[in-house]
N, C-alpha and C positions, 0 to 999 in steps of 0.2 A: 089673355095669353100673350106672352112675349113673342115678338117677331124675330125669326132667324132667317137670314139670307145666306145661302151657300153659293159658291162660285166655281164653275167648271169651265175653264178656258181651253182645256185640251181633252174633252171627253172621248170615251171609247166605247164601242160595242164590245163587251166582254163575252167571248165564246168559251165555254168550258166543256170538256168531254173526257171520257175514259178510253184507255187503250191497254190491251194486255201487255204488249211489248212496243217499245219505240226503238226502231233500228234505222241506220242510214241506208239510203238507196231504195230499199224495199218499201212497198206501200204499208202505211200504218192504218189499220182498220180501227175506227173509233165508234163509240156508242155513248148513249146518255147525253147527247148534246143539249146544252142550255144556252140561252142568250140573256144578257143583262145590260142595262144602261149603266156603264161604268165611268171611271174617271173620279179623281178624289172628291170633288165637290158633289157630284151626283151620288157617290157612295155614302157620303155623310148625310145627304138629304134622305136617301132611302132608309138609313138606320134610324134617323129621327122619326120618320113616319112609322117605322116598325115598332118603335118604343112608345108610340102614342102621341107624339108631337106632330106639328105641321110646319115643315120648312118650305121656304121659297128657293127655287133654283134658277140662277142666272147662268145661261150656258150657250155655247156656240153650237150651231147645227147647220149642215149644208151638204151639197153634193149628192151623189147617188145613195150614200148610206144615212144621210140625215133623217129622211122620213122614217126609216126603221128605228133609229135612235129615239125619235119623238114618240113613236108608238110604244116602245119599251117603257118609256117614262110614264105613259098613261096607266100603267099597272099600279102606280103608287099614289098615295094621297099627298101629292106635292104640287105646290103652286108653281107653274112653269113660266119663266120669262125667257123666251127664245130669241137669240140674236143670230141673224143669218150671216153665214160666212161663205166665201167663194169655194173653199176646199171641202173635202168630204171628211166626215167623222172617221177616225181611225178604227180599225178592227183588231182587237187583241185576242190571242188564243192561249188557253191554258189546257195542257194535256196531263192527265193523271195516269201514270203508268201503274197498272194494277199489280204487276208481278214484283215490283220493287217498292211501291208506294211513293215513288219520286214524283215531283211536279215539274213539268217543263213549261216555262212561261215565255211567250213570244209577244213582245210589246213594240209595235211600230212607233216611229217618231211622231207621226201625224202630219197634218197639213201645215203649210207656211201661211201665217197671218200677215196681212198688210197692216201696218200700224193704224191706218185710218179705220180699219174694221173694229178696232178697240174703242173708238170714241163713243159709240152707243153704250158700251159697257160702263165707261166712266160717267157718262151722262146719267145712266140709270142709278148708279151708286150716289152720285151727287144729289139726286132727287129722293133717294130712299130714306124713309123714316122707320127705324126699327131699333132692335136692341142688340143684335149680334150680326156681324158679317164674318163668315168663315171662308177664307181663301185656301183651298186645298188642292194640291196636285201641281204638276209641272206647267210651265208656261209653254205655249206653242212656239214653234220657230217663227221668228219675225217679231215677236212681242218684245218690247224693250224690257231690260232687266229691272227697271223701276216701276213696272206695272202694278205689282202688289204694294209697293211703297206709296204710290199715288192713292190707292184705295185706303191704306192705313191712315194717311194724312187726312183724308176726308172723314173717315170714321172718327178719328181723334177730335177733329174740329166739331163734329156733330154730337159727340158724346155717345157714340156707338162702340161697343166692345168688339175689337178686331182680333180674330183668331187666325193664326197662320200655320200651315203645315205644308212646307215645300222644301226645296233643296237647291244647292248650287248657287249661281249668281243671283237668282231671285231671292233666296234666303239672305245672302250676304248684303245685298242692296237694301232690303227692307229693314233689317235690324240696324243698319247704319244710319237710317234716315227717319225712322218713324217708331213711335211707341206702339207696343203690341200688348193686348190684354193677356192672351194665352199663346205661347209658342210651343209646338209639339214636334221637336226633332227626334229622329232615331239616333242611336249611337253612331252609326256610320255617317249620317248627315252632319252631326256635330264634329266628327273627326275631320271631314272634308272642309268644314268651315274654318277650323283652326289649323289644319294642315299637319296634324300629328296623331299618332295612336293614343287612345285614351283608355284608362280603366275606369271603374265606377267612381273612385275618389277624385281623380283628375277631371272627369267629366262634370262632377258636382262643382268643382272649383270653377270651371269654365262657365257653367250655368249661373253660378252665384255672381261672377263678375258681370255677366250680361244683365242680370237683374239690377245690380248696383249701379250700372251705368245708364239704366233706364231703357235698355233695348226691349225688355219685356217685363210685364208685371208678374206673370207666372210662367214657368217653364216646366212642361211635363215631358221628361226624357224617357222614351221607351227603349228598353234593352232586351227585347225578345224574351227568351226563356228565363232571363235573369230578373225580370220584373220591370219596374219603372220607378222614377224618382220625380218628385214634385219640389221645385225650388221657387221660393218667393221671399219677400221681405221678412216673413215670420221664421224662415229657416228651411231645413231640408227634411222631407218626408220620403222614406223608402217603402216600397211595397214589393214583395216577392211575387213571382208569377203564380198563377193558379194551375194546378195540375188537372188537365182535362183530356178527354179523348180527342186526339188530333186528327182532323180530316184535311184541312187546308189553312195556310196562314194568310191567304189572299184577303185583303180588306180588313185585317185586324187593326191596323193603325187608324184607318178611317172610322172604324167602329168605336175605337177608343176616343177619338175627338168628338164624335157625335154623342157618345154616352156622357162625356163630361159636360158639354154644352147643354144637352137636354136636361141633365140633372140640375144644373145651375138655374135653368129657367123654371124649375119646379120649386125654387126657393131654398135650395140646399147650399151649404158652404163649399168653398173651393176644395177643401180636403175630402168632403163626402163625395163631391163630383168626381174627384180623382179616383176614389175607390170604385165608384160606379163605372167610370171609364175603363178601369182595369177589368171589371166584370164583363163589359161589352166587348172589349178586345179579346178576352179569353173565350167568350161565347162564339165569336166569329171563327175562331180556330176549330170549333166543333162542327162547322158546316162545310160541305164539299164545294169545290170550285169557287165561284165568285158570288155565292148566295148571301154572304155576310151573316150577321148575327140574327138570332131569333129572340123575340121579346121574352118568352117564357124562360129561356136559358139565362138571359141576362139577369132577370129578377131573381131567379133561383140562386145563381152564383152570388149575387149581392146580398140577398136576404139571409142566406145560410151563413154569412159572416166569414167566408173563406178568404177574403182579402183583408188583412189587418196591417195597419200602418205602424212603422216604427221610425224613430228619428236616427 
């Protein structure tokens, strides 16, 4: 079995609940409260475990909320590599308003990391022997912008496929300095990267240029309800979104990344993995709150052939 390491440097305890109405000033009574171990890398690891794979998770944990985060991770078949930090894991809240079906998401910045706290992370990656490293999510405050770039450099030197799903300066710095096997930006993240509004055609042009200059071997651009685009040296493949019953869009991107990498480790081509990733992302939309996708839904969407590629 191929080894997959996912990285969560700014993990969060995700709390989701329902409320009939959300109003200012007045108390908002909630129900159906659930707790999950969240953050990009943790979400990816959870989905890989749900799909039948086994991921390793390298993550920060500390402070008053760290022990709860650790216990939440115990619910999944994930190999945990915990790095102690001085700060506390952030706690994010998602409220689903039943009367409107709107979602309200409150996401704190999280703790500030001292750069020396990152050294055990880099040491672990330097010693890691595996097939994939997935860096997903934002960098914590205090982490240098080249944090993911350093990881990508190590992965490239060791022949490990590096997958990146981040934004802002972390994204800009990494694509400017290191080769990436799979890059998964959203449309808004790509627009911020180039500093202009993009439509599907201009976004494909930007992604093609990134591939040509060696910034990434494969780029899977997610466009929400408009579907997704895969760009690599072979050309451009477009897939439209799958029409499903929508419950929550939380974690759809993480499910997409996890689905792609998991399917690649099962011996499938990048194009088939892209189609499987679309199914995983669509399946995540079908679940409430931060539950992410369910294995049966992913395989049903994929095997029913509802995602078809076209150039």
